[in-house]
Every structure is written in C-alpha cells, then in structure tokens.
C-alpha positions in Angstrom: 19.7 -14.8 36.8 20.4 -18.6 37.1 16.8 -19.4 36.2 17.0 -17.3 32.9 18.0 -18.7 29.5 21.7 -18.8 28.7 21.0 -16.1 26.0 19.8 -13.9 28.8 22.5 -14.6 31.4 25.2 -13.3 28.9 23.5 -9.7 28.8 24.3 -6.9 31.3 21.2 -6.2 33.6 20.7 -2.8 31.7 20.1 -4.8 28.3 17.6 -7.2 30.1 15.8 -4.3 31.5 15.4 -2.8 28.0 14.0 -6.3 26.7 11.6 -6.4 29.7 10.6 -2.9 28.5 9.6 -4.2 25.0 8.0 -7.2 26.6 5.8 -5.3 29.1 5.1 -2.6 26.5 4.0 -5.0 23.7 6.0 -3.0 21.2 8.3 -3.9 18.5 9.7 -0.6 18.0 10.3 2.5 20.2 12.2 5.8 20.6 15.2 5.8 22.8 13.5 8.4 25.1 10.4 6.1 25.6 12.8 3.2 26.4 14.8 5.5 29.1 11.5 6.4 30.4 9.8 2.9 30.6 12.7 1.1 31.7 13.8 3.4 34.3 17.3 3.4 33.1 20.0 6.2 33.2 21.0 7.6 30.0 24.5 6.0 30.5 22.6 2.6 31.3 20.5 2.7 28.4 23.8 3.3 26.3 25.4 0.1 27.7 22.2 -1.9 27.3 21.4 -0.8 24.1 25.0 -1.3 22.5 25.0 -4.7 23.5 21.5 -5.4 22.0 22.6 -4.0 18.8 25.7 -6.1 19.1 23.8 -9.3 19.6 21.5 -8.4 16.7 18.4 -8.3 19.1 17.5 -4.7 18.2 18.3 -2.4 14.9 18.1 1.3 14.8 15.3 1.8 12.0 15.1 5.6 11.8 16.6 8.3 14.2 16.6 6.9 17.7 14.0 4.3 16.9 15.0 0.9 17.8 13.1 -2.2 16.3 13.2 -5.8 17.6 14.7 -8.1 15.1 13.7 -11.8 14.5 16.4 -12.8 17.2 15.1 -10.2 19.5 11.4 -11.3 19.3 12.7 -14.8 20.3 14.7 -13.8 23.1 11.7 -11.5 24.4 9.6 -14.7 24.3 12.2 -16.5 26.4 12.2 -13.6 28.6 8.3 -13.7 29.1 8.6 -17.6 29.6 10.8 -17.2 32.7 8.2 -14.9 34.4 11.1 -13.6 36.2 11.9 -10.2 37.3 15.5 -11.1 38.2 18.0 -8.4 37.4 15.5 -5.4 37.2 17.6 -2.3 38.0 14.7 0.2 37.8 12.8 0.9 41.0 10.4 3.2 39.4 6.7 2.3 39.6 5.3 0.3 36.6 3.7 2.3 33.9 0.8 1.0 31.6 1.3 1.4 28.0 -1.3 1.7 25.7 -1.1 1.3 22.0 -3.3 3.3 19.6 -3.6 3.5 16.0 -2.6 6.8 14.2 -4.2 7.3 10.5 -3.2 9.9 7.9 -5.4 10.5 5.1 -4.0 12.2 2.1 -4.5 12.3 -1.6 -2.6 9.6 -3.5 -1.1 12.4 -5.6 -0.4 16.0 -4.4 -0.5 19.2 -6.8 2.3 21.3 -7.1 2.0 24.7 -5.3 -1.5 24.1 -4.5 -3.0 24.0 -0.8 -3.8 20.3 0.1 -5.7 19.1 3.1 -4.3 16.2 5.0 -6.2 14.7 8.1 -4.6 13.0 11.0 -6.8 10.8 13.4 -7.4 8.1 15.7 -10.3 5.7 15.6 -12.4 4.7 18.5 -10.2 2.7 20.9 -10.5 -1.3 20.9 -11.2 -3.0 24.1 -7.4 -3.5 24.8 -6.5 0.2 23.9 -8.8 2.1 26.6 -7.1 4.9 28.4 -8.0 5.3 32.0 -7.7 9.0 31.4 -7.5 11.5 28.5 -4.0 12.0 26.9 -2.7 15.2 26.1 -0.9 15.0 22.7 1.3 17.3 20.5 1.0 16.4 16.6 3.8 17.7 14.5 3.5 17.8 10.8 6.5 18.6 8.3 6.9 18.4 4.4 10.3 17.9 2.7 9.8 19.5 -0.8 7.1 21.8 0.3 5.7 23.9 2.9 3.3 23.1 5.8 0.7 25.7 6.5 -0.7 26.6 9.8 -1.0 24.6 12.2 2.3 23.0 11.8 1.6 21.4 15.2 -1.5 20.9 17.1 -2.1 20.1 20.7 -5.1 17.8 20.9 -6.7 15.7 23.7 -7.0 11.9 22.9 -9.9 10.2 24.7 -11.1 6.8 23.7 -13.3 8.1 21.2 -12.3 8.8 17.4 -10.4 12.2 16.8 -9.4 14.0 13.8 -7.0 17.0 13.3 -6.8 18.8 10.0 -3.6 20.2 8.4 -2.7 21.9 5.1 0.5 21.8 3.1 1.8 23.0 -0.4 4.2 20.7 -2.4 6.9 22.2 -4.4 7.7 21.5 -7.8 9.5 18.1 -7.3 8.8 14.6 -8.3 7.4 13.7 -4.8 7.2 15.2 -1.3 7.8 13.6 2.1 5.0 14.0 4.8 6.7 13.7 8.3 4.5 12.9 11.3 5.6 13.0 15.0 3.4 12.0 17.8 4.5 13.2 21.6 2.6 12.9 24.7 2.7 15.6 27.5 3.9 14.4 30.8 1.7 15.1 33.8 3.3 18.3 34.9 2.5 19.6 31.3 6.0 21.4 30.8 7.7 18.5 28.8 6.7 15.8 26.6 7.8 12.3 25.3 8.2 11.1 21.8 5.6 8.1 21.4 5.9 7.4 17.4 5.3 8.7 14.0 5.7 7.7 10.5 6.6 9.4 7.3 5.0 9.1 3.6 6.2 9.6 0.5 3.7 11.1 -2.0 3.9 11.9 -5.9 3.5 15.4 -7.0 2.0 16.3 -10.3 2.4 19.7 -12.0 -1.4 19.8 -13.0 -4.4 19.4 -10.8 -5.8 15.8 -10.6 -8.8 14.2 -8.8 -6.5 12.0 -7.0 -8.3 9.4 -4.8 -7.4 9.7 -0.9 -5.2 7.0 0.6 -4.9 6.1 4.2 -1.7 5.3 5.9 -1.3 4.0 9.4 1.0 3.4 12.2 0.9 2.2 15.8 1.8 4.6 18.6 2.5 3.8 22.3 0.9 6.0 25.0 1.9 5.9 28.7 -0.2 5.9 31.8 1.3 6.3 35.2 
C-alpha cells in the first residue's frame, strides 16, 4: 500500500475495501448488508473494517445499520480515487455494478385520524446514468408508527427503466403525528433471499378532522445491484 496516501496506509485492508465500495458504488450511505455483499468481506472482516472507520470518523451510523460518510470520509474517498490503485483489496468476487434510482413517496401533508388515506410510492423514468441492464425485482415495505397500514403492507414489484407506481393505504391513529416508514429490498438472482438497498421515514402531522391537505412528495436514492 506504499503508493497510497498515509491516511489510507494506516487502515486495515478491510477498511480500505469498505471505502472502495463507497467509491465504486457512488453512494454516501449504505446498509451493512449491502456493504458486506458489495465489498466481498466476511461479517467478521466487515466488523473489523467498519469499527476502524467509525473510530477514524470516516463513517457514522445514521440509522439502524446504515452507515453514512462524514466530511472526512468523503475526503479520504477522493484520495482513494486519486490513487487509481486496487492494492490491498481482499475481495476475490466479481465486480458488481451499482445503479442509483430515486424513490418518491407522495402523501397528503396532513393525515386525518382514523380515516383511510392513500399513499403512493414510485420511481421516475431512469436518467441516462441510472439505466438497468435487466429488470430488478424489488420488495417495497410500508409501516406506520401511530397508525395501521392496510393491505398491502408489502408489495413485490418489477422495476424497469420506465416509471412505476405502487399504491398503499394507511389509517393514522389519534396522535399528533404519524411516522411512515419505507424499506426497499432487492431480490437476489435465486429469488429466495433479498438485500436491503435503502429506505426512508417521513413524519406527518395528524388532524382530528378531515382537511383538504395538499399532496407533498418526499424522495430518497436507493442503490440497486446488477451482477
């Protein structure tokens, strides 16, 4: 690793593999499962590498098992890219291609307590750098804190390069607000398991009486993998 900057030479190879995953995937946050899968590290190797990166303040846990690059982490990623070197890579797996797609939740700005409300999840048409070589099989999960999701609570969808939408229905309880949680998972090639690839949560106010609330849109990038 002599050709690498000193900041990288002081890291174990497992930590460098994790940083390289962020650089190659073009993401600033990722779930631990996606990092393990994309870097080719074992669970033990991931634990060793991520602990050092957290200690060095290169990454921080933003939500449950989702790690986000810090400003220092983004700088060291740029240093890694500048070396153009694969020295220190521990993974022997074939490189995967990662594609970023933007997920949007459309919901009323205010929910009405104990009244069914329709929510829409969807993806816009893919941009040029977001094109999938093959359709991706996804699982969209929706839950509601301080309320109840109606059917479907989860929906299996096929994402192509065209826009798609999936409707959900929820009922908020008599609380000041309700939290909508979204998880996006991608089925693996064998169809028996799936990987977490992103998600979000949105806190919405709840009114005791019906209101003509304008619709609002909330978005987040999710990362899909192509073998």
